[in-house]
C-alpha positions as CSV (number, residue, x, y, z in Angstrom):
1,M,-0.1,-0.1,0.1
2,S,1.3,3.5,-0.9
3,A,2.0,6.1,1.6
4,G,-0.3,8.3,0.2
5,R,-3.3,5.7,0.4
6,E,-2.2,5.1,4.1
7,F,-2.6,8.6,5.1
8,Q,-6.0,8.8,3.2
9,D,-7.2,5.5,5.2
10,R,-5.8,6.9,8.6
11,L,-7.7,10.4,7.7
12,R,-11.0,8.4,7.1
13,E,-10.5,6.3,10.3
14,L,-10.0,9.7,12.2
15,A,-12.7,11.8,10.8
16,P,-15.7,10.8,13.1
17,H,-13.6,11.1,16.1
18,V,-12.4,14.7,15.2
19,L,-16.0,15.6,14.2
20,G,-17.3,14.2,17.3
21,A,-15.0,16.0,19.4
22,L,-15.7,19.3,17.9
23,V,-19.6,19.1,17.9
24,R,-19.3,17.9,21.5
25,R,-17.1,20.8,22.4
26,Y,-18.8,23.5,20.4
27,G,-22.0,22.3,19.1
28,H,-23.1,23.6,15.6
29,F,-22.9,20.3,13.7
30,D,-22.8,22.0,10.3
31,A,-20.0,24.4,11.0
32,A,-18.1,21.7,12.7
33,E,-18.3,19.3,9.9
34,D,-17.3,22.0,7.3
35,A,-14.1,22.7,9.8
36,V,-13.2,19.0,9.7
37,Q,-13.5,18.8,6.0
38,E,-10.9,21.7,5.8
39,A,-8.7,19.9,8.5
40,L,-8.8,16.7,6.5
41,L,-7.8,18.5,3.3
42,A,-5.0,20.3,5.0
43,A,-3.7,16.8,6.4
44,S,-3.9,15.2,2.9
45,T,-1.7,18.0,1.8
46,Q,0.7,18.4,4.7
47,W,1.2,14.9,6.2
48,P,2.5,13.1,3.2
49,K,5.3,16.0,3.0
50,D,6.0,16.4,6.6
51,G,5.3,13.2,8.1
52,L,2.5,11.8,10.4
53,P,2.1,13.9,13.7
54,A,2.9,12.5,17.1
55,N,-0.9,12.7,17.7
56,P,-2.7,12.8,14.7
57,R,-6.2,13.2,16.1
58,A,-5.0,16.3,18.0
59,W,-3.6,17.7,15.0
60,L,-6.8,17.6,13.3
61,I,-8.8,18.7,16.3
62,T,-6.6,21.7,16.7
63,V,-6.6,22.7,12.9
64,A,-10.5,22.2,12.8
65,S,-10.8,24.4,15.9
66,R,-8.8,27.2,14.4
67,R,-11.0,27.1,11.4
68,L,-14.1,27.4,13.6
69,T,-12.3,30.3,15.2
70,D,-12.0,32.0,12.1
71,Q,-15.4,31.4,10.9
72,F,-16.9,32.8,14.4
73,R,-14.8,35.6,14.3
74,S,-15.8,36.5,11.0
75,D,-19.5,36.3,11.8
76,E,-20.5,39.3,13.7
77,A,-23.5,37.7,15.4
78,R,-21.2,35.1,16.8
79,R,-18.8,37.0,18.4
80,G,-19.9,36.2,21.8
81,R,-18.9,32.7,21.3
82,E,-15.2,33.5,20.8
83,N,-14.6,33.1,24.4
84,N,-15.3,29.7,24.5
85,I,-12.9,28.7,21.8
86,I,-8.9,28.6,22.4
87,A,-7.2,29.9,19.4
88,L,-3.8,28.3,19.1
89,E,-1.2,30.3,17.7
90,R,2.1,28.4,17.9
91,P,2.8,26.0,14.9
92,E,4.2,23.3,17.5
93,D,0.8,23.4,19.3
94,L,-0.3,21.5,16.2
95,Y,1.4,18.4,17.5
96,A,0.1,18.7,21.3
97,P,-3.4,17.6,22.1
98,P,-5.8,20.4,23.1
99,A,-6.2,20.7,26.9
100,D,-9.9,19.5,26.9
101,E,-9.4,16.7,24.1
102,P,-11.6,13.6,25.2
103,P,-9.8,10.3,26.1
104,L,-8.7,8.2,23.4
105,G,-10.9,5.4,24.3
106,E,-14.0,7.7,23.8
107,D,-15.8,7.1,20.7
108,D,-18.6,9.5,19.3
109,T,-19.1,7.5,16.1
110,L,-22.3,5.8,17.0
111,K,-23.6,9.5,18.0
112,L,-22.7,10.9,14.7
113,L,-24.4,8.0,12.9
114,F,-27.5,8.7,14.9
115,L,-27.1,12.3,14.1
116,C,-26.5,11.7,10.4
117,C,-29.7,9.5,10.4
118,H,-32.2,11.8,12.0
119,P,-35.7,11.0,10.9
120,A,-36.0,14.7,9.6
121,L,-33.9,13.9,6.7
122,T,-34.8,11.8,3.5
123,G,-33.3,8.6,3.0
124,L,-30.8,9.8,0.4
125,S,-29.8,12.7,2.5
126,Q,-29.0,10.2,5.6
127,V,-26.7,8.4,3.2
128,A,-25.0,11.3,2.0
129,L,-24.5,12.8,5.1
130,T,-23.3,9.6,6.7
131,L,-20.6,9.3,4.1
132,R,-19.5,12.7,4.3
133,A,-19.4,13.2,8.2
134,V,-18.8,9.5,9.5
135,G,-17.1,8.0,6.4
136,G,-14.9,11.0,5.7
137,L,-15.5,10.8,1.8
138,T,-15.3,14.2,0.0
139,T,-18.4,15.7,-1.7
140,D,-16.8,14.8,-4.9
141,Q,-16.4,11.2,-4.2
142,I,-20.0,11.0,-3.0
143,A,-21.3,12.7,-6.1
144,K,-19.3,10.5,-8.3
145,A,-20.8,7.3,-6.6
146,F,-24.1,8.4,-7.1
147,L,-23.7,9.8,-10.5
148,V,-24.8,13.4,-9.8
149,P,-22.6,16.5,-10.2
150,E,-20.6,17.8,-7.3
151,T,-22.7,21.0,-6.9
152,T,-25.9,18.9,-6.7
153,M,-24.5,16.6,-3.9
154,A,-23.2,19.8,-2.1
155,Q,-26.7,21.2,-2.2
156,R,-27.9,18.0,-0.9
157,I,-25.5,17.6,1.9
158,S,-26.0,21.5,3.0
159,R,-29.7,21.0,2.8
160,A,-29.4,18.0,5.3
161,K,-26.9,19.9,7.8
162,S,-29.7,22.6,7.8
163,S,-32.4,20.1,8.4
164,V,-30.7,18.7,11.2
165,K,-30.2,22.0,12.8
166,K,-33.7,23.1,12.3
167,A,-34.9,19.9,13.9
168,G,-33.1,20.8,16.9
169,A,-31.0,17.5,16.9
170,Q,-28.7,17.0,19.7
171,F,-25.3,15.4,19.9
172,R,-26.3,12.4,22.3
173,M,-27.5,9.1,22.1
174,P,-31.3,8.5,21.5
175,T,-33.5,8.2,24.5
176,Q,-34.7,4.7,25.5
177,D,-38.1,5.3,23.6
178,E,-36.5,6.4,20.3
179,W,-33.4,4.0,20.6
180,Q,-34.6,1.0,18.6
181,Q,-36.1,2.9,15.8
182,R,-33.2,5.2,15.3
183,L,-30.7,2.2,15.5
184,E,-32.8,0.5,12.8
185,V,-32.5,3.9,10.6
186,V,-28.7,3.4,11.2
187,Q,-28.5,-0.1,10.2
188,H,-30.6,0.6,7.0
189,V,-28.5,3.3,5.8
190,L,-25.6,1.2,6.1
191,Y,-27.5,-1.4,4.2
192,L,-28.1,1.0,1.3
193,I,-24.7,2.2,1.1
194,F,-23.7,-1.4,0.7
195,N,-26.1,-2.4,-1.7
196,E,-25.2,0.7,-4.1
197,G,-21.4,-0.3,-3.8
198,Y,-22.3,-4.0,-4.6
199,T,-24.5,-3.6,-7.4
200,A,-24.5,0.0,-8.6
201,T,-28.1,1.2,-9.6
202,A,-26.6,2.9,-12.7
203,G,-23.6,3.6,-14.6
204,D,-20.9,1.7,-16.5
205,D,-19.5,-0.2,-13.3
206,L,-21.3,-3.2,-11.6
207,Q,-19.5,-2.7,-8.4
208,R,-18.3,0.3,-6.3
209,P,-15.7,-1.3,-4.1
210,D,-15.2,2.2,-2.4
211,L,-18.9,2.2,-1.0
212,T,-19.0,-1.4,0.1
213,G,-15.6,-0.9,1.8
214,E,-16.9,2.0,3.5
215,A,-20.2,0.3,4.5
216,I,-18.3,-2.6,6.0
217,R,-16.0,-0.3,7.9
218,L,-18.8,1.6,9.4
219,A,-20.6,-1.7,10.1
220,R,-17.7,-3.2,12.0
221,I,-17.8,0.2,14.2
222,V,-21.3,-0.2,15.0
223,F,-21.0,-3.8,16.0
224,A,-18.0,-3.1,18.1
225,L,-19.8,-0.5,19.7
226,L,-22.9,-2.7,20.2
227,P,-21.8,-6.4,20.5
228,D,-24.8,-7.6,22.0
229,D,-27.1,-6.4,19.4
230,G,-27.8,-9.2,17.2
231,E,-28.9,-7.3,14.1
232,S,-25.7,-5.2,14.2
233,A,-23.9,-8.7,14.2
234,G,-26.2,-9.8,11.3
235,L,-25.7,-6.7,9.3
236,L,-21.8,-7.2,9.4
237,A,-21.9,-10.9,8.8
238,L,-24.3,-10.1,5.6
239,M,-21.7,-7.6,4.2
240,L,-18.8,-9.8,4.6
241,L,-20.5,-13.1,3.2
242,T,-21.7,-11.1,0.2
243,D,-18.7,-9.0,-0.4
244,A,-16.6,-12.2,-0.4
245,R,-17.9,-13.1,-3.8
246,R,-16.9,-9.8,-5.3
247,P,-13.7,-11.0,-6.9
248,A,-15.7,-13.4,-9.1
249,R,-18.6,-11.4,-10.1
250,T,-17.1,-9.7,-13.2
251,T,-14.9,-10.7,-15.8
252,S,-11.6,-8.5,-17.0
253,D,-13.9,-6.4,-19.2
254,G,-16.5,-5.7,-16.2
255,S,-19.0,-8.1,-17.6
256,L,-21.6,-9.5,-14.9
257,V,-20.9,-13.0,-13.9
258,P,-23.9,-14.8,-12.4
259,L,-23.5,-16.6,-9.0
260,A,-23.9,-20.1,-10.7
261,E,-21.3,-19.5,-13.0
262,Q,-18.7,-17.8,-10.7
263,D,-15.2,-19.2,-9.9
264,R,-15.6,-19.9,-6.1
265,S,-11.9,-20.5,-5.8
266,V,-11.3,-16.7,-5.9
267,W,-14.0,-16.1,-3.3
268,D,-12.6,-14.4,0.0
269,G,-12.2,-17.2,2.2
270,A,-11.3,-15.0,5.3
271,S,-14.3,-12.9,5.0
272,I,-16.5,-16.1,4.5
273,D,-15.0,-17.5,7.6
274,E,-15.6,-14.4,9.8
275,G,-18.9,-13.8,8.5
276,I,-20.1,-17.3,9.3
277,A,-18.5,-17.0,12.6
278,I,-20.4,-13.7,13.6
279,V,-23.9,-14.8,12.4
280,T,-23.5,-18.1,13.9
281,A,-22.8,-16.6,17.3
282,A,-25.7,-14.1,17.0
283,L,-28.3,-16.7,16.0
284,A,-27.1,-19.0,18.9
285,D,-28.1,-16.2,21.6
286,K,-29.6,-13.1,20.2
287,P,-33.2,-12.5,19.1
288,V,-33.5,-13.5,15.4
289,G,-33.7,-10.2,13.0
290,P,-33.9,-9.8,9.1
291,Y,-30.3,-9.2,8.7
292,Q,-29.4,-12.3,10.6
293,I,-31.5,-14.5,8.3
294,Q,-30.2,-12.7,5.2
295,A,-26.8,-13.4,6.3
296,A,-27.5,-17.1,7.1
297,I,-29.0,-17.3,3.6
298,A,-25.7,-15.8,2.3
299,A,-23.6,-18.3,4.5
300,V,-25.4,-21.2,2.8
301,H,-24.4,-19.8,-0.6
302,D,-21.0,-19.3,0.4
303,E,-20.5,-22.9,2.1
304,A,-21.6,-24.7,-1.1
305,P,-18.7,-26.2,-3.1
306,S,-20.5,-25.6,-6.1
307,S,-23.8,-24.1,-7.6
308,E,-25.2,-27.7,-8.0
309,E,-24.5,-28.6,-4.4
310,T,-26.3,-25.4,-2.9
311,D,-28.8,-26.4,-0.2
312,W,-31.8,-24.8,-1.8
313,A,-34.2,-26.2,0.5
314,Q,-32.5,-24.6,3.2
315,I,-32.4,-21.3,1.6
316,A,-36.2,-21.6,0.6
317,Q,-37.0,-22.2,4.3
318,L,-34.9,-19.3,5.4
319,Y,-36.6,-17.0,2.9
320,G,-39.8,-18.4,4.4
321,V,-38.8,-17.1,7.9
322,L,-37.6,-13.9,6.4
323,E,-40.9,-13.3,4.6
324,Q,-42.7,-13.8,7.9
325,I,-40.6,-11.3,10.2
326,S,-39.8,-8.7,7.3
327,P,-42.2,-9.3,4.4
328,G,-41.6,-7.2,1.2
329,P,-41.6,-7.7,-2.6
330,M,-37.8,-8.4,-3.0
331,V,-38.1,-11.1,-0.1
332,T,-40.9,-12.7,-2.2
333,L,-38.9,-12.4,-5.3
334,N,-35.8,-14.1,-4.0
335,R,-38.0,-16.9,-2.2
336,A,-39.5,-17.6,-5.6
337,V,-36.3,-18.3,-7.0
338,A,-35.4,-20.5,-4.1
339,V,-38.6,-22.6,-4.3
340,A,-38.1,-22.8,-8.0
341,M,-34.8,-24.6,-7.3
342,V,-36.7,-26.9,-5.1
343,D,-40.0,-27.5,-6.3
344,G,-39.4,-26.5,-10.0
345,P,-39.8,-23.3,-12.1
346,Q,-43.7,-23.3,-12.4
347,T,-44.2,-23.1,-8.7
348,G,-41.7,-20.2,-8.6
349,L,-43.6,-18.4,-11.8
350,D,-46.9,-19.1,-9.6
351,M,-45.5,-16.9,-6.7
352,L,-44.4,-14.1,-8.9
353,A,-48.0,-13.5,-9.9
354,A,-48.7,-11.7,-6.6
355,L,-46.0,-9.0,-7.2
356,D,-47.4,-7.6,-10.6
357,S,-49.8,-5.6,-8.6
358,D,-47.1,-4.3,-6.2
359,S,-46.1,-0.9,-7.2
360,R,-42.7,-1.4,-5.5
361,L,-41.7,-3.9,-7.9
362,A,-44.1,-4.2,-10.7
363,E,-41.8,-2.1,-13.1
364,H,-38.4,-3.4,-11.6
365,H,-36.1,-4.8,-14.0
366,R,-35.5,-7.9,-11.5
367,L,-39.1,-9.1,-11.6
368,S,-38.7,-9.5,-15.5
369,A,-35.2,-11.1,-15.2
370,V,-36.6,-13.6,-12.7
371,R,-39.3,-14.4,-14.7
372,A,-36.9,-15.0,-17.7
373,H,-34.6,-17.3,-15.8
374,L,-37.7,-19.4,-14.6
375,F,-39.2,-19.6,-17.9
376,E,-35.7,-20.6,-19.4
377,M,-35.6,-23.5,-16.6
378,L,-39.1,-24.5,-17.9
379,G,-38.0,-24.8,-21.5
380,D,-40.0,-21.8,-22.6
381,E,-37.3,-20.1,-24.6
382,A,-39.3,-17.7,-26.7
383,T,-41.1,-16.4,-23.3
384,A,-37.7,-16.4,-21.5
385,R,-36.0,-14.1,-24.2
386,E,-39.1,-11.7,-24.4
387,Y,-38.5,-11.1,-20.6
388,Y,-34.7,-10.8,-20.9
389,N,-35.3,-8.2,-23.4
390,D,-37.7,-6.5,-21.1
391,A,-35.4,-6.4,-18.1
392,A,-32.7,-5.0,-20.2
393,R,-34.7,-2.4,-21.2
394,R,-35.7,-1.5,-17.5
395,T,-32.3,-1.6,-15.9
396,T,-30.2,1.6,-15.6
397,S,-26.9,-0.6,-15.0
398,T,-24.7,-0.9,-18.1
399,P,-23.0,-4.5,-17.0
400,E,-26.6,-5.7,-16.1
401,Q,-27.9,-4.5,-19.4
402,R,-25.2,-6.1,-21.4
403,Y,-25.8,-9.5,-19.4
404,L,-29.7,-9.6,-19.8
405,Q,-29.2,-8.8,-23.5
406,S,-26.5,-11.7,-24.0
407,R,-28.9,-14.1,-22.5
408,A,-31.5,-13.1,-24.7
409,E,-29.3,-13.3,-27.8
410,R,-28.0,-16.7,-26.7
411,L,-31.7,-18.1,-26.4
412,G,-32.4,-16.5,-30.0
413,S,-29.3,-18.4,-31.5
414,V,-30.3,-21.6,-29.9
415,R,-33.7,-21.4,-31.5
416,S,-32.4,-20.6,-34.9
């Protein structure tokens, strides 16, 4: 790993700690977040040249505090707050911890996650603000990940910070009454970030490893802070077990390789072992939740030596449990595939009929893609080809579109 990459990874790791320290000390999440971003930019320029400071977190806190000082001084209405901010003037002070720096063992990351996932924000804003404030990604990086202009993403993040401020959100852990709901929002945001990274909804690349890696990193933090929460364990396990297949999901030119055709020898064995251990422990003594069940399904796939040896009966049973505790059209869709592998494609097709009237999935390309796969299994190649083409028209992912078109073309050549 290059020195520059090491510095960037270290900065990303430190970002939530520094932001937490500033928000706790000064309040004003929006101003503190901007100051931290400026400090991170300064560090990315100076550290590669001057070397890592003896106390990197203190360096960042001091630089960010100085930025806040400058900002408050320039704002006439905030002059009264200057007495609460210590302006450090000597360069050597940048390498010494501020007098009121929190203990190194104190971690504000979870508080930041709850703040970024405040219910006053939309789902997209929660994701963007989490990646910026907790993940340490720049606005440009987030914009590129979601295929929007940097100015658009900057406006979205700015509005999100403004909404947090207007909502009167406080830098604290949720109360007992709101705890579970807020934790579920945090977990869902991390799940969305991972899914967007694992299968990008649009663009030329099937996968965005920067997003999957960031989601896993943040899920590790949540799990470390909440080791007794079964769903935090399940979420991390699900990510590890799913991401383990990433090296085999595309060819050298970026084309999609379906699960049944992947070279399982290049799957990440260490991630599979870790994910299985985490979910096994969680299922043994924690209340069962949707992420744990999904992780268990992923584990069954990953443990199979080949596609033909996959325990589809167990997967179908697990999807049945998931449909009971967390029903949804995508769960039904996936269960139909598993049931089709056990009881035949017509049974799976019969299950899909109920989804035609579900507005959440009726127009989604995956419904057509699954139908195409099941009709192909049934031997009805003409109908399968129609659904493959329909799915290709609906998707906005170039790799998925190419794959679906190739399946349709292959069936056409077989018929001719």
